[in-house]
N, C-alpha and C positions, 0 to 999 in steps of 0.2 A: 780656506779660500771659498768653500761653499757658502759660508756665512756672508762673505763679501758679495758674492753673486746674488744671494737672497736679498740683502739690504739694497743693493743696486736696483734690482727689479722692483722692489717695493717703493723706494724713495726717489729713484732716478739719479742717485749720487752716493758716493762713499768718501769719507775723509776722517781723520788725516791718515795718510800712509807715508811713512818715512822711507825715502828712496836714496837719499844722499846724506853723507856725513856733513857736518857744518863746514868743514874745510873744503869738501868737494863742491858744495853749493857756492862757497866764496870763490873758488877757482872758476866755476861757470860764469859767475857774475863778472869776474875780472876779464874773462875771455870776451864777453859781450862788450864791456866798457872799453876794452882795447880796440875792438872793431869800430865802436862809435868814434873813437879818437882818430882812427886811420881812414875812415870813409872819406872819399874825395869830395863828395857833395851831398846835398840833401837826398838826391835820388838813390845813391848807393846806401845811405843810412836807412831810407825807407825800405829798400829791398832787404837789407840785413835784418831789420825788425820783422818784416813780413814773410821772409823765406829763410828763416834761420837755419833750417836743415841743409840748405844749399850753400850757405855762405859762412857759417861758423862751425868748424869741425867739432868743437866741444859739444854743440847742440845736436849734431848728427850722432855722436857717441851716446849722448844722453837719451836720444830717441830709441836707441838700440839696447840700452842698458837693461839687463834681465830684471832688475828691481822695479823698473817701470813696465816693461813688456809683460812680465809675469801676471800682475793683477789685471792688466788689460785683456790678456789671453783668457783669463778665467771667465771674463764676460763675453768676449767676441769669438773665442776659439783660437786655434793655433795659427791660422793663416791671417797675416796682418799686413796691411799697407799703411804708410803714413801719408795722409792726404794733405796735411799742412802743418806748419810749425811757426807760430807767430808770437811775438812778445806783446804783452799788455803792460805798459809802463806808465805809472803815474808819478810825475815829478813831485818833489817835496813841496808842501804848502801850495798846492795848485787845485784848481776846480775841475780837473778832468774826471769824468764819470762814465759809467756804462748803464744805459737804460735797460728796463726789463725787456727781454727778448728770448727767442728760441733760435739756436744756431741753424738747424736744418731748414728753417723756413725760407732761407734765401741761398742755399748752397747748390741747388739744382740736382741733388742726388736722389735716386729713385727709391731708397729704402731708409731704414732707421738703424742699420747695423754700424753705428759710429759711437766711439767713446772719446771724449776729450780728457786727456791727462794734463792737469794744470799744475805745474811745478813751481813752487815759490823759490826765488833766488834772493829774496829779502823778506823781512817780516810782512806778512799779510794779516794785519790786525784790523779791528774795527776802526780804529783811528786812521789807519793808512788806506782804508777803502777796500777791505776784504770783500770777496764775492758774497752774495746772498742767494740762497736757493729756496724754492718753494717745493717742499716734499710732495711727490706724487703728480706734479704738474706735467710730467713727460708723457702722460697718457692721452694728451689732446694736442691738436695743432690749431693755432688761432691766427687771426689776421694781425698784421703789423702795418704801421704807417712809417714812411720815411720822413725824417725831420732835418737831416744834415745839420743838426744843432751844434753850435760852437761848443767845444769841450767834450762832446760825446766821442768816445774812442771807437765806436762801431763804424764800419765803413760807410753806411748810409744814414747813421743816426737812427736806425730802425728801432721801433718800440711798440710794445703791446699797450693798448689803451689803459683801461682801469684794471689795476692788479691789487688784489687784497693781500697785503704782505704781512698780515697779522701772525701767520705761522712761519714766516721766513726764518731760515737758519743762517747764521753768520759763519762763513767758512774760514775760520782763523787758522792760518798755517805759519809754521816757522820755516826758516830757510832750510831747504832740503826735503820738505814734506810736500805731498801732492794730494789733490783731490781728483776723483773721477766723476764725470757727469755725462748724462745722456744728451744727445743733440736736440731734444725737444723740451728739456727742462727749462722752466722759467728761471732766469738768473739776471742779476744786476749788481752794480757796486757803486759806492759813493766816493767823493773826492778824498784825496790824501791830505790829511791835516797834520802830518808829522814832518820831521826834519830830514827824513831819508826817503829815497826813491822806493816806490813799491813796484817790484819787478816780478812778473810771472811769465812763464813760457807755456803756451797752450799747444800741446801735441795732439793732433787730430788723427786718430786711428780708425780705419774702416776695414770691413771684410772685402776680399777681392771680387766677390760677386756683385758688389754695388756698381751702379753705372751713373754716368753724368747724362742727364736727359734734357738739360736746358742750354747746352752749348755743344759745338762740334768736337771739341778737344778738351781733355783734362789730363792731369798728371799726378803721379804718386810715386813714393819711394818704397820698394819692397823691404819689409822689416823681418818677417818670420814666416815659417811654413812655406807653402807653395801658392802660386797664382796660376790657376788653370783657365783663367778667363781673358786676361790681357785687355781689360777694359780701360786701363789707364796707361798713358805713355810714361816710360821711366824717366827719372831725372838724375843728373850726375851728382856725385858726392864731392865735396870740396877737398882738394889736396892741401889747401892752406886757406886762412881767412881771406875773404873777398877774392877768391880765386877768379881770375878773368874769364875762364871758360864757364864757370858757374854763374858769374854775373850776367853774361850774355844769355845763358839758359834761363835764369830767373826772370829776365825781362821778357823772354818768350812765354814763359809760364804765366806771368802777370797779365800779358795781353790776352791770352786764352781765357784765363779765369775771369777777367773783367767782363767778358761777353755774357757770362751768366750771373756773376755777382752784382752787376749793375744793369741787368736787364730791366727795361722800362724806365731807365733814367736817361733823359735826353740832354740835360744841361752838362756841357763839358766842364764847367767850373765846379759842378758838384763832384764829378769824377776826380778832378784834380785835387779837390779838397780831401776826398777820401784817400787818395794815394799818400797824402802827407801824414795820415794818422798812423 
């Protein structure tokens, strides 16, 4: 585990880490796709994709799985909150992509004690649009521009201007494997040119002493250790898929998060577009 921490500090990422057996990964995918079939409308589907820890019990269990939490704790320490859990899905033979960006640039958090565990539930190959990381890029914070470009899976289509990707690493993962990356790491991904969906669940872990400084409210789920700070309001865990209580709570959380995720965005049609991603 010490080697994992050293590699993470040097490069800003570590991969691949096997956390699920193939059958377990398939079961998680089945749980997602069952919810997709049962969602009453586009809004419920969007919430399930964007707040998976609140609406899909299998993803709540995955976020707590020691095989995931252990490596994250090696980097962040024993006290962990889950700040978010959202799917990045590229449908087969489509042009969806992710532009070069840094996550922490627009989350409104006051520090850098965050790790994203990206768990593959289908093949993340070069052909299917695996993520690409630039080693060492987590040591700087750069300006982004919002594009709201069609096909960009990011909420604002935010992107870094000119990125020299000559040293970029392709983060190829098999179902059940995960990567860990720093919130300031430059990363991007290309369209899926295969005949299967590319499905990844991004689990966003933070230390409890982090704070939201760009909005009046923020939420998180307690995962491990203790929280002596209380900087984030707790969220309910689903008793069943698309739990009505959790659906109502997810809508409340979404409204609160939009205040800082979309700060500086005036056009309501841009916010509506982002919600559908």
